[in-house]
Residue, then its C-alpha position, 0 to 999 in steps of 0.5 A: x429724260x428719255x421719251x417712253x418707248x410707247x405712249x398713249x395720250x388721252x386716247x379714245x376709239x369709237x366704232x360706228x355702226x351705220x346699220x343701227x345708226x349707233x356708235x360704240x366707244x371701245x376705249x375712252x381717255x386712256x393714257x399710259x407710258x411704257x419705258x425702255x425695256x419694260x414689260x407691261x400686261x393689260x388685263x380686263x373683262x372681255x370686250x373692254x378694248x385691250x386688242x383695240x389699244x394694241x391695234x392703235x399702238x401698231x398703227x393698224x387702226x387710228x385713234x378717234x381722238x388722242x395720240x399714240x407715240x413710239x420713241x416720241x414719234x406720232x404713230x400714223x401708220x404701221x412702222x418697223x419699230x413695232x412688231x405684233x405677235x398674235x394668238x395664232x402663229x400665222x406661219x406660212x405653210x409653204x415656207x420652212x421655219x427659217x424662211x418664215x423667220x426671215x420674212x420680215x427682213x426679206x420684206x425690208x430688203x435685207x440681203x439674204x445672207x444677213x437675214x439668214x444668219x439673224x434667223x438662225x441665231x434667233x432660232x437657236x435662242x428660241x431652242x429650235x436650231x434643229x428645225x430650221x429646215x422643217x415646215x410648220x406642219x411638222x412642229x408642235x403648237x409650242x414650237x410654232x409659237x417659238x418660231x413666231x417669237x423668233x420671227x417677231x424679234x427678227x425685225x429688231x423692233x423697239x416695241x413688241x405688242x403681244x395679244x394672248x400669244x400663249x392662250x391656245x397652248x396647254x398649261x405645261x407648254x404655256x409655262x415653258x413658253x413663258x420662261x422662254x419669253x421672259x428670258x428672251x425679253x430680258x436678254x434683248x432688253x425689248x419693251x413689250x405690251x402684253x395682253x392676257x386673261x391668265x392672271x398668274x401669267x401677268x404676274x410672272x412676266x410683267x414689271x407692271x399690270x394695268x387693269x381695264x374697266x368694262x367697255x368703254x375701257x379705261x385704266x382703273x388700276x396700276x399694279x407694280x410687280x415686286x417679285x424678284x427678276x422677271x427674267x425667270x417667270x418659273x421662279x416667280x411663279x413659286x413665290x408665295x406673293x403671287x397669290x396676293x397679286x392674283x387675289x387683288x386682280x381677281x377682286x378688281x375684275x369681279x368688281x368690274x364684271x358686277x358693274x357691267 
């Protein structure tokens, strides 16, 4: 049986506060595994350690105890198998859109012709083929996030870690980007761990949803989403079963908020 693309084994993360002489336990005893091509969403109260898990998964921050694996290999530092997409697009303002998409491949030392073709192909898939030579300030927020997605995919990672990438967008633009992301993940077969506070977004995009407790964050519930093809989030949104999933998630979160 193939190893999971991303796996956390009994992971705990503590942060010391030397000034107060205290220790904060952000997440405790988290174990989860994400299979090849699977999309999993993390939801939970603010401050429960969702972003901390992504930081450990990317190798940016080591676990205090436990282990994280990508493709069966222990994560000890950032590596090219994992790509991170954040709330802000972080496009470099002095580079054109196509140059921004090329950036990761440029750092990896790929030939200019090869990385340019990859960037142009991805911009076409992300519906930005006519904006390759524009600069970030010339694009709308939604278009900039599409460019950020193209940049994330350009390095051909095994795993995408996504920390509320659409939270700053208006509702209509967010739905369009969700559709783009759902289609792109299905077409590329990428594995993704996705943080969101939008419960409908979690249902629309995911194979599974993991619910975390208040701090220290633990996985308290796993919900398998059994609504049609996730390649079409817009169609999923229209399914009456979405309301049932959202109510279940709301109840779990209300219980956790009350416990806090």
